C-alpha positions in Angstrom: 108.2 45.8 120.0 107.7 49.7 119.7 106.7 52.5 122.0 104.5 55.2 120.9 103.4 58.3 123.1 100.3 60.5 122.4 99.9 63.5 124.2 96.6 65.8 123.7 98.9 68.7 122.2 102.6 69.7 122.2 102.5 73.1 123.9 101.1 73.9 127.3 100.6 76.7 129.8 103.0 76.6 132.9 101.2 74.5 135.6 98.8 72.6 133.2 98.1 69.0 133.9 97.3 66.3 131.1 97.3 62.6 130.2 99.9 61.2 127.9 99.2 57.6 126.7 101.8 55.2 125.8 101.0 52.5 123.2 103.1 49.2 122.8 102.9 47.7 119.5 104.7 44.6 117.8 104.1 44.5 114.0 101.0 46.7 114.2 99.6 44.3 117.0 98.7 45.8 120.6 100.9 43.9 123.1 101.6 44.6 126.6 105.2 44.7 127.9 106.1 42.4 130.8 107.3 45.4 132.7 107.2 49.5 132.0 108.3 52.7 133.4 108.4 56.3 132.6 110.5 59.5 133.6 109.9 63.4 133.0 112.7 65.7 132.3 113.3 69.4 131.6 115.5 69.3 128.6 116.1 73.1 128.8 117.3 72.9 132.4 118.6 69.3 132.5 116.4 68.5 135.5 114.9 65.3 136.2 111.5 66.2 137.1 110.3 62.6 137.8 112.8 59.7 138.1 112.1 56.3 136.6 108.4 55.3 137.8 107.0 52.0 137.6 103.8 51.6 135.4 101.1 48.6 135.5 101.8 46.9 132.1 99.1 47.0 129.5 98.8 47.4 125.9 98.2 51.2 126.4 98.8 53.0 129.7 97.5 56.4 130.7 100.3 58.7 132.3 99.2 61.6 134.4 101.5 64.6 133.9 101.2 67.1 137.0 101.2 70.7 137.2 104.5 70.3 139.2 106.1 68.6 136.3 104.9 71.4 134.0 106.2 74.1 136.2 109.0 76.5 134.7 112.3 75.6 136.3 114.1 78.7 135.6 112.1 81.9 135.8 114.4 83.5 133.3 113.1 81.0 130.5 109.9 82.1 128.5 109.5 78.5 127.6 111.0 75.2 128.5 111.3 71.9 126.6 110.1 68.7 128.5 110.4 65.2 127.7 108.5 62.0 128.5 110.2 58.6 128.1 108.7 55.5 128.4 110.5 52.2 128.6 109.1 48.8 127.8 110.8 46.0 129.5 113.4 48.1 131.1 116.8 46.4 132.0 116.2 43.5 129.9 117.8 42.7 126.4 114.6 43.4 124.8 114.1 46.9 126.2 112.9 49.6 124.0 112.2 53.1 124.7 109.8 56.1 123.0 109.9 59.7 124.0 107.6 62.7 123.4 109.0 66.3 123.6 106.5 69.3 124.4 106.9 72.8 125.4 105.7 74.7 128.5 105.0 78.3 128.1 105.8 80.6 131.2 102.8 82.4 132.9 104.5 85.5 134.5 103.7 85.5 138.2 102.3 81.9 138.4 
């Protein structure tokens, strides 16, 4: 099984919300994992923005990324790199993960 994550774009303004979609495939066939979870990290600051959160298993899963997750963590940064990680069948011998990285641009005074 493989995990693919799609976002509407790869750069957002600070405080923007969007929906990412995780797709699970096995040999180009859609397949729902037994269990699934996701997390969001700020790679620039090393902060965990959302720790592992359980998702309802399906062949594709919509994940709401909130304005809080897209807040600038350090006001001295003009941009920050964020990462969404999705795990299919976490904590099993068949676990697989997919990631997508995107940028958040600081809006001064936000």
